[in-house]
C-alpha positions in Angstrom: 49.9 77.7 126.5 50.5 81.1 124.9 51.9 82.5 127.8 54.2 79.7 128.4 56.1 79.9 125.0 56.0 83.6 125.2 57.9 83.2 128.9 59.7 80.6 127.1 60.5 83.4 124.4 61.3 86.3 126.7 63.6 84.3 129.1 65.5 83.0 126.4 65.8 86.5 125.1 67.4 87.7 127.9 69.9 85.2 128.0 71.6 85.9 124.8 74.3 88.0 125.6 73.8 91.2 123.2 77.8 93.0 122.0 77.9 95.7 119.7 80.9 95.0 117.0 84.0 95.8 117.6 86.2 96.3 114.3 90.1 96.8 113.4 92.1 98.0 111.0 95.5 96.7 109.9 97.1 98.2 107.1 100.2 96.8 104.6 102.5 99.1 103.1 104.6 97.4 100.1 107.2 99.9 98.3 107.3 100.3 94.7 109.9 102.2 95.1 112.5 101.1 92.3 116.0 99.5 92.7 114.2 97.8 96.4 115.1 101.6 97.9 111.8 101.8 99.3 110.7 100.2 102.7 107.8 98.0 103.1 105.6 97.2 106.3 102.2 95.4 108.0 101.0 98.2 111.1 98.4 97.2 113.5 97.5 99.8 115.9 97.8 98.8 119.7 96.3 101.3 121.0 92.5 103.0 120.6 91.7 106.4 119.3 88.4 108.4 120.0 87.8 110.2 116.5 85.3 112.4 118.3 88.1 114.1 120.3 89.9 115.1 116.6 86.6 116.2 115.1 85.6 119.9 115.0 82.0 121.2 113.4 81.9 123.4 111.6 78.6 125.6 110.9 77.5 128.5 109.1 76.5 130.0 112.5 79.5 128.3 114.4 82.9 127.4 114.3 83.3 124.7 117.4 86.9 124.4 117.1 88.5 120.9 118.4 91.1 122.2 121.1 93.7 119.0 120.8 96.7 119.4 119.0 97.4 117.1 116.0 100.4 115.1 117.8 98.1 114.4 119.8 96.5 111.8 117.2 99.9 110.0 116.8 99.7 106.3 118.0 102.8 105.5 119.4 102.1 101.4 120.3 102.4 100.1 117.1 103.3 96.3 115.6 105.4 96.8 112.6 106.0 93.6 110.5 108.9 93.8 108.0 107.8 93.0 104.8 109.8 93.0 101.0 110.1 95.1 98.9 108.5 94.9 95.4 111.8 95.6 93.3 115.5 95.1 93.8 118.2 96.3 91.2 117.1 93.5 89.2 113.6 95.3 89.2 110.4 93.2 90.2 110.6 90.3 92.4 108.4 87.6 92.5 109.8 86.0 95.3 109.4 89.0 97.5 105.3 88.9 96.6 105.4 85.5 97.4 106.7 86.2 100.9 104.7 89.2 101.4 101.3 86.8 100.5 103.1 84.5 102.9 102.9 87.0 106.0 99.9 88.8 105.1 98.1 85.5 105.3 99.8 84.2 108.6 98.5 88.1 110.0 94.5 87.0 108.7 95.1 83.4 109.9 96.0 84.8 113.3 93.3 87.5 113.5 90.4 84.9 112.6 92.0 82.3 115.2 91.6 85.0 117.7 88.2 85.6 116.5 88.0 87.9 114.0 86.2 88.0 110.7 87.7 89.9 107.7 85.3 91.6 107.0 86.7 94.2 104.0 89.9 94.7 101.7 90.9 97.8 100.6 93.8 99.3 98.3 94.9 101.6 96.7 98.2 103.0 94.5 100.4 106.0 94.4 102.9 104.9 91.7 105.7 106.5 90.3 104.5 109.8 88.5 107.2 110.2 85.5 110.6 110.2 85.4 112.7 111.7 88.4 109.9 111.0 90.5 110.7 107.5 92.2 108.3 107.5 94.6 105.7 104.6 94.9 103.4 102.6 97.6 100.9 99.8 97.3 98.5 100.1 100.3 95.9 97.6 101.7 93.4 98.0 104.9 92.2 94.9 106.2 89.1 95.6 108.0 88.4 92.9 110.9 85.5 92.5 112.7 84.6 90.7 115.2 
């Protein structure tokens, strides 16, 4: 009886398709430049890159440099979804924030429908640095796994 159970467990384990997890990062960049002068987008890379091709190892004894050019890192195939800026001439525009939330929710729902799971969300702000700076973005990275 024990042998039959063992054979059954081994056969069951052999039929399970074990795959490595995949991850995908989609980034939203929302402008916080005053007067609505910035650009806001959802960016989705449509090609894969292998980080190892652009990695160098530096040790005390050996400085192995990667021979690839920095311009090779650029992704030329990506999707760009327009978002609205947080500010207009009148100041902060809450309607624009709600519109961006609707677009980002749509993107997340589409990814989930494609079998991706939203695993992590991380965000950061680079805001105006004082008089005359006029720069700023709110960036959010949505990390999905499958």
